[in-house]
C-alpha positions as CSV (number, residue, x, y, z in Angstrom):
1,R,-59.1,23.8,4.8
2,R,-55.7,22.4,3.8
3,L,-57.3,20.2,1.1
4,E,-59.0,23.3,-0.5
5,V,-55.6,25.0,-0.9
6,E,-54.0,21.8,-2.2
7,L,-56.8,21.4,-4.8
8,D,-56.4,25.1,-5.9
9,R,-52.7,24.6,-6.2
10,A,-53.2,21.5,-8.4
11,V,-55.6,23.4,-10.6
12,M,-53.1,26.3,-10.9
13,R,-50.3,23.9,-11.9
14,Q,-52.5,22.2,-14.5
15,V,-53.6,25.5,-16.0
16,V,-50.0,26.7,-16.3
17,A,-49.0,23.3,-17.9
18,D,-52.0,23.6,-20.4
19,L,-51.0,27.2,-21.3
20,A,-47.3,26.2,-21.7
21,A,-48.4,23.2,-23.9
22,G,-50.5,25.4,-26.2
23,K,-53.8,23.7,-25.2
24,V,-55.5,27.1,-24.8
25,P,-55.7,29.3,-27.9
26,P,-53.8,32.6,-27.6
27,G,-56.1,35.6,-27.5
28,T,-58.6,33.8,-25.2
29,G,-58.7,33.8,-21.5
30,V,-58.7,31.6,-18.4
31,S,-60.6,32.0,-15.2
32,I,-59.4,30.3,-12.0
33,N,-61.7,29.9,-9.1
34,L,-60.0,30.1,-5.7
35,S,-61.3,29.1,-2.3
36,G,-61.3,31.4,0.6
37,P,-58.3,29.8,2.3
38,S,-56.3,30.2,-0.9
39,V,-57.1,33.9,-1.3
40,V,-55.7,34.6,2.2
41,H,-52.7,32.2,1.9
42,E,-49.3,33.9,2.3
43,Q,-48.0,32.3,-0.9
44,I,-51.0,33.0,-3.3
45,C,-49.2,35.8,-5.1
46,N,-46.1,33.7,-5.6
47,W,-48.1,30.8,-6.9
48,L,-49.9,33.0,-9.4
49,S,-46.6,34.6,-10.6
50,E,-46.2,31.4,-12.6
51,F,-48.8,32.9,-15.0
52,R,-46.8,36.0,-15.8
53,P,-45.2,34.6,-19.0
54,F,-48.7,34.1,-20.4
55,Q,-50.3,37.4,-19.6
56,K,-49.4,39.0,-22.9
57,D,-51.3,36.3,-24.8
58,Y,-54.2,35.5,-22.5
59,H,-56.8,37.3,-20.4
60,L,-56.4,35.9,-16.9
61,M,-59.1,36.2,-14.2
62,I,-59.2,35.1,-10.6
63,E,-62.7,34.2,-9.4
64,I,-63.5,34.4,-5.8
65,T,-66.5,32.2,-5.1
66,E,-68.9,34.2,-2.9
67,T,-70.0,31.1,-1.1
68,A,-66.5,30.8,0.4
69,L,-66.5,32.4,3.8
70,I,-63.5,34.7,4.0
71,T,-62.9,35.7,7.6
72,Q,-59.6,37.6,7.0
73,I,-61.1,40.3,4.7
74,G,-58.1,42.6,5.1
75,L,-55.6,40.0,4.0
76,A,-57.9,38.9,1.2
77,N,-58.1,42.6,0.0
78,E,-54.3,43.0,0.2
79,N,-53.7,39.8,-1.8
80,L,-56.3,40.6,-4.4
81,S,-55.0,44.2,-4.8
82,K,-51.5,42.7,-5.4
83,L,-52.9,40.3,-8.0
84,R,-54.8,43.2,-9.8
85,A,-51.5,45.2,-9.9
86,C,-49.9,42.1,-11.5
87,G,-52.5,42.2,-14.3
88,F,-55.1,39.8,-13.1
89,D,-58.8,40.7,-13.3
90,I,-60.7,39.8,-10.1
91,A,-64.3,38.5,-10.2
92,L,-66.7,37.9,-7.4
93,D,-68.5,34.7,-8.5
94,D,-71.9,33.5,-7.5
95,F,-73.0,36.9,-6.1
96,G,-76.1,36.6,-4.1
97,S,-75.7,33.0,-3.0
98,G,-73.5,33.0,0.0
99,Y,-72.4,34.6,3.2
100,S,-72.1,38.3,2.8
101,S,-72.4,39.5,-0.8
102,V,-72.7,43.2,0.0
103,R,-69.8,43.1,2.5
104,Y,-67.6,41.4,-0.1
105,L,-68.7,43.8,-2.9
106,A,-68.1,46.9,-0.8
107,S,-64.7,45.9,0.6
108,M,-63.0,43.6,-2.0
109,P,-61.2,45.0,-5.0
110,V,-63.2,43.3,-7.8
111,D,-63.5,44.1,-11.5
112,V,-66.4,41.7,-12.3
113,V,-69.5,40.6,-10.4
114,K,-71.1,37.4,-11.6
115,F,-74.7,37.1,-10.4
116,D,-75.6,33.7,-9.2
117,I,-78.1,31.6,-11.2
118,S,-80.6,31.6,-8.4
119,L,-81.0,35.4,-8.7
120,I,-81.3,35.1,-12.4
121,H,-83.9,32.4,-12.4
122,A,-86.1,34.5,-10.0
123,L,-86.3,37.4,-12.5
124,S,-89.8,36.3,-13.5
125,E,-91.0,37.6,-10.1
126,P,-91.5,41.4,-10.3
127,A,-90.1,42.2,-6.8
128,Q,-86.9,40.1,-7.5
129,R,-86.6,41.7,-11.0
130,R,-86.7,45.2,-9.4
131,L,-84.1,44.3,-6.8
132,V,-81.7,42.8,-9.3
133,R,-82.2,45.8,-11.6
134,Y,-81.2,48.1,-8.7
135,L,-78.2,46.0,-7.8
136,V,-77.0,45.9,-11.4
137,E,-77.3,49.7,-11.7
138,L,-75.5,50.2,-8.3
139,I,-72.6,47.8,-9.2
140,K,-72.2,49.3,-12.7
141,E,-72.1,52.8,-11.2
142,A,-69.4,51.6,-8.9
143,G,-67.3,50.8,-12.0
144,Q,-67.6,47.0,-12.0
145,Q,-68.8,44.8,-14.9
146,V,-71.8,42.6,-14.2
147,V,-72.4,39.1,-15.6
148,A,-75.5,37.0,-15.5
149,E,-74.8,33.3,-14.9
150,G,-76.9,30.4,-16.1
151,I,-78.4,31.8,-19.3
152,E,-80.0,28.9,-21.1
153,T,-82.9,30.3,-23.1
154,E,-83.6,33.3,-25.3
155,E,-86.3,34.3,-22.8
156,M,-83.7,34.4,-20.0
157,L,-81.4,36.4,-22.2
158,Q,-84.0,39.0,-22.8
159,M,-84.9,39.2,-19.1
160,V,-81.3,39.9,-18.1
161,R,-80.9,42.4,-20.9
162,D,-84.0,44.2,-19.6
163,V,-82.5,44.6,-16.1
164,G,-79.2,45.9,-17.5
165,F,-76.8,43.0,-17.9
166,G,-74.4,43.4,-20.7
167,C,-72.5,40.1,-20.3
168,V,-73.8,36.6,-19.8
169,Q,-72.6,33.1,-19.4
170,G,-74.5,29.9,-19.8
171,Y,-75.5,27.1,-22.2
172,L,-77.3,29.5,-24.6
173,V,-74.0,31.3,-25.4
174,G,-71.6,28.4,-25.1
175,R,-71.3,25.0,-23.5
176,P,-68.3,24.2,-21.4
177,A,-65.8,22.6,-23.7
178,M,-62.6,20.7,-23.4
179,L,-60.0,22.1,-25.8
180,K,-58.0,19.6,-27.8
181,P,-54.2,20.2,-27.9
182,T,-53.0,22.0,-31.0
183,S,-50.7,20.1,-33.3
184,R,-47.2,21.6,-33.7
């Protein structure tokens, strides 16, 4: 577990350095995936306070990977609520792929729910499509935004639109990219 937290800390430090160096264009955003042990760490709010100077120019989102087992749900909720109050959006990533999606969804303060690619790829099956449509409606009614992950074709894009997704991510809309530093 200690290595997960150390890796998350290294990523946070690098993102702060990249923001400070102007490697990320203002007006864009940064999402940071955190492991379960980091979410419940006593210092997580202090570590993420390093992002405060950048919040006026960037949309900052914390993504909690649903495959990460979080056993201290109360502490996770407390930390995530503090981070939301500090201006971070919270996303539940890979929804439908892990330990207890509905439990996390019902109890964690999240703004965005990102549906795992495995649920999206199964939309060609009528029963799966109905289930996903109902989940999307339920989550949207609860006030959260839904995102379909892994959209690679126009056909997939149409399928997710048909079940109610308004936001997507995947190769069809943009490949992962390394930003080059801006010259000053």
